[in-house]
Each structure stands twice: as structure tokens, then as C-alpha cells.
C-alpha positions in Angstrom: -98.0 -9.9 160.5 -97.7 -13.0 158.0 -97.4 -9.6 156.1 -94.7 -8.3 157.0 -93.1 -12.0 157.3 -93.5 -12.4 153.3 -91.9 -8.6 153.0 -89.1 -10.4 154.8 -88.5 -12.8 152.0 -88.7 -10.3 149.3 -86.1 -8.4 151.2 -83.7 -11.6 152.8 -84.1 -14.2 148.9 -81.0 -16.1 149.7 -81.8 -16.7 153.3 -85.0 -18.5 151.6 -83.5 -20.5 148.8 -81.1 -21.6 151.0 -83.7 -23.5 152.7 -85.5 -24.3 149.8 -82.3 -26.4 148.0 -80.8 -27.8 150.9 -83.5 -30.5 151.2 -83.0 -31.3 147.8 -79.4 -31.5 148.1 -80.4 -34.2 150.9 -82.4 -36.1 149.1 -79.7 -36.4 146.3 -77.4 -37.1 148.1 -79.0 -40.0 150.0 -80.7 -41.3 147.0 -77.3 -41.3 144.8 -74.5 -41.2 147.3 -75.4 -42.9 150.4 -78.5 -44.6 150.2 -78.4 -48.3 149.9 -81.7 -49.1 150.6 -81.2 -52.2 153.7 -84.0 -53.4 154.1 -86.3 -52.5 151.9 -88.5 -54.4 149.4 -88.6 -52.2 146.5 -87.4 -49.3 144.4 -85.2 -47.4 147.4 -86.1 -44.1 146.2 -90.0 -44.7 146.8 -88.9 -45.4 150.2 -86.6 -42.7 150.6 -88.7 -39.7 149.1 -91.5 -39.8 151.6 -88.6 -39.8 154.1 -87.0 -37.1 153.2 -90.7 -35.5 153.3 -90.6 -36.2 156.4 -87.2 -35.4 157.5 -87.6 -31.8 155.4 -90.5 -30.9 157.9 -88.5 -31.6 161.0 -85.8 -29.4 159.9 -85.3 -25.9 158.6 -86.8 -24.5 161.9 -83.7 -21.7 162.7 -85.3 -19.3 160.2 -88.4 -18.7 162.5 -86.6 -19.4 165.5 -83.8 -16.4 164.8 -86.8 -13.9 163.5 -88.4 -14.7 166.8 -85.4 -14.3 168.9 -84.0 -10.8 167.0 -87.7 -9.5 167.6 -87.3 -9.7 171.1 -83.5 -7.9 171.0 -84.4 -5.4 168.4 -87.3 -3.8 170.5 -89.7 -4.8 168.1 -91.5 -7.1 170.8 -92.3 -3.4 172.3 -93.7 -1.6 169.9 -96.1 -4.8 169.0 -97.0 -5.0 172.5 -98.3 -1.0 172.3 -100.7 -2.1 169.8 -104.1 -4.0 170.2 -103.3 -7.3 169.5 -103.3 -10.7 171.1 -100.3 -11.9 172.6 -100.3 -14.9 170.0 -100.9 -13.2 166.5 -97.2 -12.6 166.8 -96.3 -16.2 167.1 -99.2 -17.1 164.4 -97.7 -14.8 161.8 -94.7 -16.4 162.2 -96.4 -20.0 162.0 -97.8 -19.4 158.8 -95.2 -17.5 157.0 -93.4 -20.2 158.0 -95.9 -22.7 157.0 -96.5 -21.3 153.6 -92.5 -21.8 153.0 -93.0 -25.1 154.1 -95.5 -25.9 151.3 -93.5 -24.3 148.9 -90.6 -26.5 150.0 -92.9 -29.6 149.9 -94.0 -28.8 146.3 -90.3 -28.7 145.4 -88.9 -31.9 146.7 -92.0 -33.8 145.3 -91.2 -32.3 142.0 -87.0 -33.4 142.3 -88.9 -36.7 143.8 -91.3 -37.3 140.7 -88.0 -36.5 138.5 -85.6 -39.2 139.9 -88.1 -42.1 139.8 -90.4 -41.6 143.0 -94.0 -42.5 141.8 -97.4 -42.0 144.4 -99.5 -45.4 143.9 -102.4 -44.4 145.9 -105.4 -41.9 145.5 -105.6 -38.5 144.8 -107.5 -38.7 147.9 -104.7 -40.7 149.7 -102.4 -38.3 148.4 -103.6 -34.9 149.8 -104.3 -36.8 153.4 -100.3 -37.4 153.0 -99.3 -34.0 152.2 -102.0 -32.6 154.8 -100.3 -35.4 157.7 -96.8 -33.5 156.7 -97.3 -30.2 157.2 -99.3 -31.2 160.6 -96.0 -32.7 161.5 -94.1 -29.4 160.2 -96.4 -27.3 162.1 -96.2 -29.3 165.3 -92.4 -29.2 165.3 -92.4 -25.3 164.5 -94.3 -24.8 167.9 -91.9 -26.9 169.9 -88.7 -24.3 167.7 -90.5 -21.3 168.8 -90.7 -22.3 172.5 -87.4 -22.9 172.6 -86.3 -19.5 170.4 -88.3 -18.0 173.4 -86.6 -20.0 176.1 -83.2 -19.2 174.5 -84.0 -15.8 173.6 -80.8 -14.7 171.8 -80.3 -15.6 168.4 -76.7 -16.9 168.9 -78.1 -19.8 171.1 -80.6 -20.8 168.2 -78.7 -22.3 166.9 -77.3 -25.0 169.7 -81.3 -25.0 170.4 -81.3 -26.4 167.0 -79.0 -29.4 167.4 -81.6 -30.8 169.2 -83.4 -31.5 166.1 -81.2 -33.8 164.7 -81.8 -36.9 166.8 -85.3 -36.7 165.7 -84.4 -36.6 162.4 -81.9 -38.6 162.1 -83.5 -41.8 164.3 -86.0 -41.8 162.6 -87.3 -44.5 159.7 -86.3 -41.7 157.0 -83.5 -43.7 155.4 -83.2 -47.0 156.6 -86.3 -49.8 158.1 -86.3 -49.8 162.1 -85.6 -53.8 161.4 -82.7 -53.1 160.0 -81.1 -51.3 163.0 -80.2 -53.2 166.4 -83.1 -54.4 168.2 -83.0 -51.6 171.1 -82.1 -48.7 168.6 -85.2 -50.4 165.8 -87.6 -50.3 168.9 -86.8 -46.3 169.7 -86.8 -45.3 166.3 -90.7 -47.3 165.7 -91.4 -44.3 168.7 -90.2 -41.6 166.8 -92.9 -39.2 166.1 -91.3 -38.7 162.5 -91.1 -42.3 162.0 -95.2 -42.5 162.2 -95.6 -40.0 160.2 -92.9 -41.0 157.4 -94.8 -44.6 158.1 -98.3 -43.2 157.4 -97.5 -41.1 154.4 -95.7 -44.3 152.6 -99.1 -45.8 153.1 -100.9 -43.4 151.7 -98.8 -43.1 148.8 -98.8 -46.7 148.2 -94.9 -46.7 148.9 -92.9 -49.2 150.5 -92.5 -48.9 154.3 -96.1 -47.7 154.4 -97.8 -49.9 156.9 -102.1 -49.7 157.7 -103.1 -48.1 160.9 -100.1 -45.4 161.5 -102.1 -42.9 160.3 -104.1 -42.2 163.0 -100.7 -41.9 165.1 -99.4 -39.7 162.8 -102.5 -37.4 163.6 -102.2 -37.7 167.3 -98.5 -37.4 167.7 -98.8 -34.1 166.5 -101.8 -32.6 167.7 -100.4 -34.2 171.5 -97.2 -31.7 170.5 -99.2 -28.8 169.9 -101.7 -29.1 173.0 -98.3 -28.9 175.0 -95.8 -26.5 173.5 -98.1 -24.1 171.1 -99.7 -22.9 174.9 -96.5 -22.9 176.6 -95.6 -20.6 173.6 -97.7 -18.5 173.6 -97.5 -18.1 177.8 -93.8 -17.7 177.6 -94.4 -14.7 174.9 -97.4 -13.4 177.0 -94.7 -13.3 180.4 -91.5 -11.4 177.9 -94.2 -8.9 177.1 -95.9 -8.2 180.6 
């Protein structure tokens, strides 16, 4: 199933390239055009890049969501159903392919961040731990996206469902500290799972805005989301295939 998804990349390279370029454009836009760094101590780019890395892990789910709904509507799932394969194999294959693309996008964004002046001040082990937290958060968001795609059922509804990701991304500390926001909004931002990941990653990178103790929250939140949404997605898929 993963090889099938990778073959789609070769046949549709533009879609993959757009997905890789979009977060780079966001980083450059907020870094040079929009970003003001309110409430940030130190270089704003050192605060911004980890936040953008976390934001990128939450966005770009629509490609996988569209692929799932297209397979449902084109009868591809019916052909898979006739094969000796577990119900979760299709979803896992989609997830692995998405994680490979996410890893590539993460590497590109790290390179662009370094080119515009961002630096890591933590240890190599802490750096790898930060990357692991980002990918764990992506996998959790992916499980939510697949479940929503299965519920939507049609490609034309995916974009409407994808909009639900925007509050998670922008009601966060990706671009500004909660201290610079109104009290009620800052509290909501602090509880956002993406904010927990961004704060933990900043701490591991040794960047401004990082706070010790958030690593556990950045692990527990995605695992909790996975524990809820991945089984729901597998169950929904099994019912569709029944």
C-alpha cells in the first residue's frame, strides 16, 4: 500500500511539490513580511521556525484525505476488500506515505530556517527528540484527518472538513506568545496540543519560548489523540468495507 502511494507521487509530482513549497512560503512571509515578534525575547526567527515546524505538521492533510475519499468513490476499496489484507492496511499505507512526505517537508523547512538565520542551541540528542515530537504530532493529526475523510466520504467535502484544522494551527503559539494575547485567548492557546508541541520543540532546540516540562505534554497529547482517532478510523473503514 505504501509503494502504491509512492508511485502516485511519481505520476503527480506537482501536487507533492506544492505541498512542500507552501510551508516554506508561510515561513518566509511571517519571517519577513508579517512577523513582529511581540513578547519575544531574542531573535524572532529563532521563535518562529519551531512554531512553523509544528504548524506544518498540522497542515497539508488534504492530500491524504482526498486520496482516501477518491479510493472510496472509485471502487478501489472494493478491489482491496477481495484481497487477503487487514482492514488497517490501507490506512497504514496511506499514513506511511504521508509521513515520508512530511519528513521530507520537515527537512526542507529546517534547511530554509537555517538559511534565514535560525540556529539550534541544544544537543544533537535534543534535536532528534524535537524532530520525533514533530513527527508524532503529525501522525496524530493524520489519524484525525483520515477519520474525518472517511466520515465526509466525498472528495468535494474534504476541503470543507480541512478548514477545521485552521483553528488548531492559528489559535496557537506558532507566531506569538500567549502572554501577548488577551487572557482568555492566551489560556486557550496554551491548552492547544500544537502549542504544547511547539513549546517543547523550542525548549529542545534551545530557542526562545521554550519551557522545560512541556515534553511530556507534547508526547501525551498526540498519543491520546491517536488512541481515540486511529481505532475510530479503522472501525469506520471496516464498516465501509463490510
